Every structure is written in C-alpha cells, then in structure tokens.
C-alpha positions in Angstrom: 81.4 21.5 117.6 80.7 19.1 120.4 77.4 17.3 120.4 76.3 18.7 123.8 76.8 22.3 122.6 74.7 21.6 119.5 72.0 20.1 121.7 72.0 23.3 123.9 71.8 25.5 120.8 69.0 23.4 119.5 67.0 23.7 122.7 67.6 27.5 122.7 66.5 27.7 119.1 63.4 25.6 119.7 62.3 27.4 122.8 62.9 31.0 121.5 61.7 30.5 117.8 58.0 31.0 118.7 58.4 33.2 121.7 58.8 37.0 121.0 62.4 37.2 122.0 64.3 36.4 118.8 65.8 32.9 118.3 68.6 34.2 116.0 69.7 36.7 118.6 69.7 34.1 121.3 71.6 31.7 119.1 74.3 34.3 118.6 74.4 35.0 122.3 74.7 31.4 123.3 77.3 30.7 120.7 79.4 33.3 122.4 78.6 32.0 125.9 79.4 28.4 125.0 82.4 29.3 122.8 80.9 27.2 120.1 83.3 26.8 117.2 81.2 26.5 114.0 84.3 26.8 111.7 82.5 29.5 109.7 79.3 27.5 109.3 77.3 29.4 111.9 74.7 30.5 109.3 74.3 26.9 108.1 73.9 25.7 111.7 71.3 28.3 112.4 69.3 27.4 109.3 69.4 23.7 110.1 68.2 24.4 113.6 65.4 26.4 112.0 64.6 23.3 110.0 64.0 21.5 113.2 61.5 24.2 114.4 59.9 24.1 110.9 59.3 20.4 111.3 57.5 21.1 114.6 55.4 23.8 113.0 54.4 21.6 110.1 53.5 18.8 112.5 51.2 21.1 114.5 49.7 22.9 111.5 49.4 20.0 109.1 45.5 19.8 109.4 45.2 23.5 109.0 47.5 23.6 106.0 45.6 20.8 104.3 42.3 22.8 104.7 44.0 25.9 103.3 45.2 24.0 100.2 41.8 22.4 99.6 39.4 25.1 100.7 40.9 28.5 101.5 42.7 29.8 98.4 42.4 33.3 99.7 44.7 32.5 102.6 47.3 31.2 100.1 47.3 34.7 98.5 47.6 36.3 101.9 50.6 34.1 102.8 52.3 34.8 99.4 51.8 38.5 100.0 53.1 38.3 103.5 56.1 36.2 102.5 57.3 38.4 99.6 58.9 41.2 101.6 60.9 38.9 103.9 62.0 36.8 100.9 63.3 39.9 99.1 65.0 41.1 102.3 66.7 37.7 102.8 68.0 37.5 99.3 69.1 41.1 99.0 70.3 41.9 102.5 71.0 38.5 104.1 74.8 38.5 103.6 75.1 42.2 104.6 73.1 41.6 107.8 75.2 38.6 108.7 78.4 40.6 108.4 77.0 43.5 110.3 75.8 41.5 113.2 78.6 38.9 113.2 79.6 38.3 116.9 76.4 39.9 118.3 77.8 43.4 118.8 74.4 45.1 118.2 72.2 42.6 119.9 71.5 44.9 122.8 69.9 47.4 120.4 67.7 44.9 118.6 66.6 43.1 121.8 65.5 46.5 123.2 63.7 47.3 119.9 61.7 44.0 120.3 60.8 44.9 123.8 59.5 48.3 122.6 57.4 46.5 119.9 55.8 44.2 122.5 54.9 47.2 124.7 53.2 48.8 121.6 51.5 45.5 120.9 50.1 45.4 124.5 48.8 48.9 124.2 47.1 48.4 120.8 43.4 48.7 120.8 41.8 45.3 120.8 39.9 44.9 117.6 38.8 41.9 115.5 39.2 43.0 112.0 39.5 40.4 109.3 42.7 39.5 107.5 42.9 41.4 104.2 45.6 41.8 101.5 46.6 45.2 102.9 47.0 43.8 106.4 48.9 40.7 105.1 51.3 43.1 103.3 51.7 45.2 106.4 52.6 42.1 108.5 54.9 40.8 105.8 56.7 44.1 105.6 57.2 44.1 109.4 58.5 40.5 109.1 61.2 41.7 106.6 62.8 43.7 109.4 63.1 40.6 111.5 66.1 39.6 109.3 68.1 41.5 112.0 69.3 39.2 114.7 67.6 40.2 118.0 64.5 41.5 116.3 62.0 38.8 116.9 60.1 37.5 113.9 57.2 36.3 115.9 57.1 39.4 118.0 57.4 41.7 115.0 54.6 40.0 113.1 52.4 39.6 116.1 52.7 43.3 117.0 52.1 44.3 113.3 49.0 42.2 113.2 47.5 43.7 116.3 48.5 47.2 115.4 46.6 46.9 112.2 43.4 45.8 114.0 43.6 42.0 114.2 42.9 40.3 117.5 45.6 38.4 119.3 44.6 34.9 118.1 44.3 35.9 114.5 47.5 37.8 114.6 49.4 34.9 116.2 47.9 32.3 113.8 48.9 34.4 110.8 52.3 34.9 112.3 53.0 31.2 112.7 51.6 30.4 109.3 53.9 33.0 107.7 56.9 31.4 109.4 56.4 28.2 107.3 57.3 29.6 103.9 59.9 32.0 105.2 61.8 29.4 107.2 61.4 26.8 104.4 62.8 29.2 101.9 65.7 30.1 104.1 66.5 26.4 104.6 66.4 25.7 100.9 68.6 28.8 100.1 71.2 27.7 102.6 71.3 24.2 101.4 72.0 25.5 97.9 74.9 27.6 99.3 76.1 24.5 101.1 76.3 22.5 97.9 78.5 25.3 96.5 80.7 25.4 99.5 80.8 21.9 101.1 84.0 22.6 103.1 82.4 25.2 105.4 79.5 22.9 106.1 81.8 20.0 106.9 83.2 22.0 109.8 80.2 20.9 111.9 80.0 17.1 112.4 76.8 15.5 111.1 76.1 14.0 114.6 76.1 17.5 116.1 73.8 18.8 113.3 71.4 15.9 113.8 71.2 16.2 117.6 70.8 20.0 117.4 68.1 19.8 114.8 66.2 17.1 116.8 66.4 19.2 120.0 65.1 22.2 118.1 62.2 20.3 116.8 61.1 18.9 120.2 61.6 22.2 122.0 59.8 24.1 119.2 56.8 21.9 119.4 56.5 22.7 123.1 57.2 26.4 122.5 54.6 27.0 119.8 51.8 25.2 121.8 52.7 27.3 124.8 52.8 30.5 122.9 49.4 29.9 121.3 47.9 29.4 124.7 49.8 32.4 126.2 48.7 34.8 123.6 45.0 34.0 124.4 45.2 34.6 128.1 48.1 36.9 129.1 49.8 40.1 128.2 53.3 39.9 126.7 54.9 42.6 128.9 56.9 40.0 130.8 58.9 39.4 127.6 59.6 43.1 127.3 61.0 43.2 130.8 63.2 40.2 130.1 64.5 41.8 126.8 65.2 45.2 128.5 67.2 43.5 131.2 69.1 41.4 128.7 69.7 44.4 126.5 71.1 46.4 129.5 73.4 43.5 130.4 74.7 43.2 126.9 75.3 46.9 126.6 77.2 47.0 129.9 79.3 44.1 128.6 80.1 46.0 125.4 81.1 49.1 127.3 83.0 47.7 130.2 84.5 44.4 128.9 
C-alpha cells in the first residue's frame, strides 16, 4: 500500500472515530474508493489506525484517567461492566463479522441504522440521571452491536446513554472513556494474531503503517475535541442526514453497478 493512501485512511479513521458516523464503515468505504491493496491485512491496518486514535484519546483524557485510578474506583467498575459485552462480542463474533462485511456490501444498512439511532437520541427526553451499574451495562450492551462496520460505536453508546436518562455531556464522556479499554483490547488482540501470522502483516510496509497511524492520531485529537464541544451545543440530526444520503448512494451502487 502506498504511503499516501495510508495517510488518507489514517485521516479518515481519525476524523470519523469520535463522530457518530462509524470509522470502521468509512475505512471499508475508502479502501474501496482508493483501491487500497492491504494484501489481506485490512483488519490489522484498521486496528493500527485505531491505535493512533487511542493515543489521541489517552493524551486528552490522561488527567481524568489519573483521577479515576486514584479517587474514583466506582468508575472503574462502571468501565469494566461497560467493556465486558463488547469484549465478548469481539472475541466470539469478530471473525464472523469480518467475513460477513468484507468488501462493504451491507454498509448501506448499518449506516442507515446509525442514522436512525441518532434521531432517537435527539428525541430522547433530556434528563440528568447519574451513571449506575445498570446504565453502564446498558451502554456496554449497545456498544457490543458496534462491532458491525457502519454502526457507529460513539453514536451507539451516546444514544444508549441518553436513552437511559443521562444528559449529553455525561453520555459523551462515558462513551469516550469506554472507547479506551475496548480499542486497547482490540489492538492487543490483533497484535497477538499478527505474531502468529507475520506474513499477512508484512503485506503493508512499515512506512505506510507509521504514516497512517500518525495521521489517525492527529486527526483523532481534533475530532474528539470538536465532538465534545458539539454535543454540548448542537443536535446531531445533521449526521443522520449525512448517513441517510450515504446509505442511499451505497444502496444505489449495489443495485445498479
């Protein structure tokens, strides 16, 4: 894979990771548009780009994470409860999902589903209920469905948090905190697989991986800051419109091309 294509994919990953539009779905889409040849290492590339956005999230949330580790043990239990469903889904269904969505055939459906979730999120009654174990499990269960490419992890968890009574800021904060263990676990799991199958990983030059990961980190830092501000001040219906248009275009391509 050429370095410039890896850079574009890194920017796409970074910009869409924290916006409610599905980074995995956009990666599949842009791999098709660019004709990016991953030599069978597309999953490894995706996880390494996720590692870039994870670095951005860790940088932004470092002070908060330090306070949680020192003072807020209850939040650690909430994060563990919210992470468990996604971890189980990734381990048990990851390979099946990868095969089912290989090539992006069903992206139109999952993009549309994300758009519907955001509409429901916008119509949810604005409450300010505290985070509890039950709500953490509910958000974590919703996050497990985001294993499907095109179904946004941030959009799914944000919608779940608001639908169970949390306000936007609390829901967004818990959503981004939940991303840290989930993405970190996915990166570690894929690295273990890479050790067992080094030939598939070597299909992508190290220079392309490095540039793509760096672009994902820089774009991700911008994206998460913007999303945190956006969720405080504006509705998310604009993302729904974008996803419905994108879904319609992809469905038309599947039917007529």
